[in-house]
Residue frames relative to the residue before (quaternion, step in Angstrom):
aa qw qx qy qz dx dy dz
M 1.0000 0.0000 0.0000 0.0000 0.00 0.00 0.00
G 0.3888 -0.7350 0.5139 0.2109 3.53 -0.94 0.97
E 0.6761 -0.5055 0.3495 0.4065 3.54 -1.26 0.31
V 0.6141 0.5368 -0.3594 0.4534 3.61 1.00 -0.72
E 0.6722 0.4963 -0.2964 0.4627 3.57 0.85 -0.96
R 0.6367 0.5269 -0.3296 0.4564 3.60 0.96 -0.85
R 0.6736 0.4908 -0.3037 0.4617 3.59 0.85 -0.91
W 0.6467 0.5170 -0.3213 0.4596 3.57 1.02 -0.81
E 0.6849 0.4871 -0.2920 0.4564 3.60 0.86 -0.94
Q 0.7288 0.4092 -0.2384 0.4945 3.61 1.05 -0.69
C 0.3921 -0.7532 0.4487 0.2786 3.58 1.35 0.13
V 0.1606 0.7953 -0.5629 0.1574 3.57 0.95 0.89
P 0.4426 -0.7010 0.4877 0.2737 3.63 -0.76 1.00
H 0.5032 -0.6561 0.4763 0.2990 3.53 -1.14 0.64
D 0.5407 -0.5879 0.5078 0.3227 3.49 -1.23 0.73
A 0.5258 -0.6407 0.4496 0.3330 3.63 -0.90 0.85
R 0.6093 0.5520 -0.3530 0.4465 3.61 1.05 -0.66
S 0.6274 0.5215 -0.3313 0.4740 3.59 1.03 -0.80
E 0.6639 0.5045 -0.3207 0.4493 3.61 0.85 -0.87
R 0.6731 0.4943 -0.3066 0.4568 3.59 0.90 -0.87
L 0.6856 0.4797 -0.2897 0.4648 3.57 0.88 -0.95
A 0.6535 0.5052 -0.3178 0.4655 3.61 0.89 -0.89
G 0.6375 0.5263 -0.3190 0.4636 3.62 0.97 -0.80
A 0.6674 0.4911 -0.2979 0.4740 3.58 0.96 -0.90
L 0.6496 0.5040 -0.3174 0.4726 3.59 0.97 -0.82
A 0.6369 0.5220 -0.3299 0.4615 3.62 0.99 -0.77
Q 0.6509 0.5097 -0.3209 0.4621 3.58 0.97 -0.79
I 0.6447 0.5174 -0.3121 0.4683 3.55 0.94 -0.92
D 0.6562 0.5172 -0.3070 0.4557 3.56 0.92 -0.97
A 0.6618 0.5220 -0.3036 0.4443 3.57 0.94 -0.91
E 0.6804 0.4818 -0.2664 0.4837 3.56 1.13 -0.68
N 0.7613 0.3114 -0.1502 0.5485 3.59 1.31 -0.29
D 0.7923 -0.3765 0.1268 0.4631 3.50 0.55 1.36
D 0.3719 -0.7783 0.4551 0.2210 3.61 1.29 0.20
E 0.0495 0.8568 -0.5087 0.0681 3.56 1.00 0.92
F 0.7640 0.3521 -0.2002 0.5022 3.60 0.89 -0.88
D 0.1796 -0.8166 0.5281 0.1486 3.60 1.14 -0.49
W 0.0042 -0.8514 0.5235 -0.0316 3.54 0.84 1.09
K 0.0658 -0.7788 0.6236 0.0155 3.58 -0.95 0.93
F 0.1017 -0.8006 0.5902 0.0162 3.57 -0.90 0.95
G 0.7061 0.5279 -0.3214 0.3456 3.56 -1.18 0.37
G 0.7815 0.2757 -0.1809 0.5297 3.59 1.14 -0.12
D 0.6020 -0.5477 0.4238 0.3975 3.53 -1.20 0.43
G 0.8170 0.2533 -0.2057 0.4755 3.49 -0.91 0.94
D 0.4633 0.6652 -0.4625 0.3591 3.63 1.23 -0.02
N 0.5476 -0.6294 0.4313 0.3435 3.53 -1.06 0.76
G 0.6085 0.5421 -0.3643 0.4506 3.62 1.11 -0.51
E 0.6198 0.5287 -0.3514 0.4614 3.60 1.04 -0.65
A 0.6399 0.5096 -0.3272 0.4731 3.56 1.02 -0.80
L 0.6265 0.5307 -0.3349 0.4623 3.59 1.03 -0.79
L 0.6357 0.5374 -0.3309 0.4444 3.58 0.96 -0.90
F 0.6796 0.4809 -0.2975 0.4674 3.60 0.87 -0.93
L 0.6345 0.5158 -0.3435 0.4620 3.61 0.98 -0.74
L 0.6556 0.4920 -0.3109 0.4811 3.60 0.97 -0.79
D 0.6011 0.5513 -0.3539 0.4578 3.59 1.05 -0.73
I 0.6537 0.5049 -0.3098 0.4709 3.56 0.92 -0.92
Y 0.6333 0.5385 -0.3263 0.4500 3.57 0.95 -0.92
F 0.7138 0.4432 -0.2700 0.4704 3.60 0.74 -1.02
A 0.6567 0.5184 -0.3174 0.4465 3.60 1.00 -0.72
T 0.7647 0.3665 -0.2057 0.4885 3.61 0.98 -0.74
N 0.5325 0.6316 -0.4140 0.3824 3.60 1.22 -0.08
T 0.2078 -0.8235 0.5206 0.0874 3.54 -0.28 1.28
E 0.6187 0.5589 -0.3380 0.4366 3.57 1.26 -0.20
Q 0.3541 -0.7415 0.4939 0.2842 3.59 1.31 -0.05
Q 0.0691 0.8441 -0.5234 0.0936 3.53 0.90 1.02
T 0.3846 -0.7158 0.5391 0.2217 3.53 -1.08 0.79
I 0.6594 -0.4821 0.3877 0.4271 3.55 -1.29 0.23
T 0.6277 0.5393 -0.3334 0.4517 3.59 1.03 -0.78
D 0.6288 0.5154 -0.3406 0.4721 3.61 0.98 -0.75
F 0.6348 0.5322 -0.3134 0.4643 3.55 1.02 -0.86
L 0.6639 0.5026 -0.2967 0.4676 3.59 0.95 -0.92
D 0.6353 0.5289 -0.3447 0.4448 3.59 0.98 -0.75
R 0.6710 0.4748 -0.2988 0.4847 3.60 0.95 -0.85
A 0.6395 0.5241 -0.3280 0.4570 3.59 0.97 -0.80
E 0.6571 0.5109 -0.3104 0.4592 3.55 0.96 -0.86
A 0.6465 0.5113 -0.3241 0.4642 3.58 0.96 -0.83
R 0.6612 0.4958 -0.3079 0.4713 3.58 0.98 -0.79
W 0.6091 0.5512 -0.3374 0.4596 3.58 1.06 -0.79
R 0.6651 0.4985 -0.3065 0.4639 3.56 0.90 -0.94
E 0.6375 0.5379 -0.3166 0.4516 3.56 0.98 -0.90
L 0.7087 0.4563 -0.2632 0.4693 3.59 0.86 -0.98
N 0.7983 0.3121 -0.1529 0.4920 3.59 0.92 -0.82
K 0.3859 -0.7562 0.4584 0.2628 3.57 1.27 0.09
L 0.3922 0.7049 -0.4863 0.3359 3.53 1.05 0.85
S 0.4583 -0.6774 0.4960 0.2917 3.57 -1.07 0.65
R 0.7919 -0.0504 0.0171 0.6084 3.60 1.20 -0.41
W 0.6159 -0.5269 0.4118 0.4165 3.53 -1.26 0.28
T 0.3019 -0.7679 0.5349 0.1819 3.55 -1.02 0.71
S 0.5192 0.6633 -0.4044 0.3563 3.56 1.26 -0.21
P 0.3976 -0.7090 0.5185 0.2653 3.62 -0.80 0.92
S 0.5930 0.5885 -0.3637 0.4120 3.61 1.24 -0.33
L 0.4986 0.6648 -0.4467 0.3315 3.62 1.10 -0.30
A 0.6390 0.5082 -0.3401 0.4666 3.61 0.94 -0.79
W 0.6356 0.5131 -0.3397 0.4662 3.58 0.98 -0.78
L 0.6705 0.5089 -0.3054 0.4451 3.61 0.93 -0.87
R 0.6498 0.5061 -0.3180 0.4695 3.54 1.05 -0.74
E 0.6095 0.5259 -0.3388 0.4870 3.62 1.11 -0.69
F 0.6275 0.5348 -0.3153 0.4700 3.57 0.99 -0.93
A 0.6790 0.4916 -0.2996 0.4556 3.60 0.81 -0.96
A 0.6549 0.5187 -0.3215 0.4457 3.57 0.90 -0.84
K 0.6514 0.4907 -0.3233 0.4800 3.60 1.01 -0.71
E 0.6594 0.5192 -0.3127 0.4448 3.60 0.97 -0.84
E 0.6988 0.4877 -0.2787 0.4428 3.58 1.03 -0.73
R 0.5650 0.6005 -0.4008 0.3994 3.62 1.20 -0.17
């Protein structure tokens, strides 16, 4: 049994950081062609899986990484995968403002 399945079976509550980050990602996705079409609230929804993955990330991160650190790594990986010099989403500025407020 994987960690996601264990958490789901034991009804482990989601980390508040996971909920905030997943919600922000879903909003950005919805504003940019809804590529992932994140769904939350039901068993088996892709958003629920994302929440559990983020929970695992935050639970196992010994460096106490901030949301901004996560965004920096995600942006670098996005550029690498898409050969872009910078993010083109107008929502990135909003997400960085959101992260800065959450980290205070």
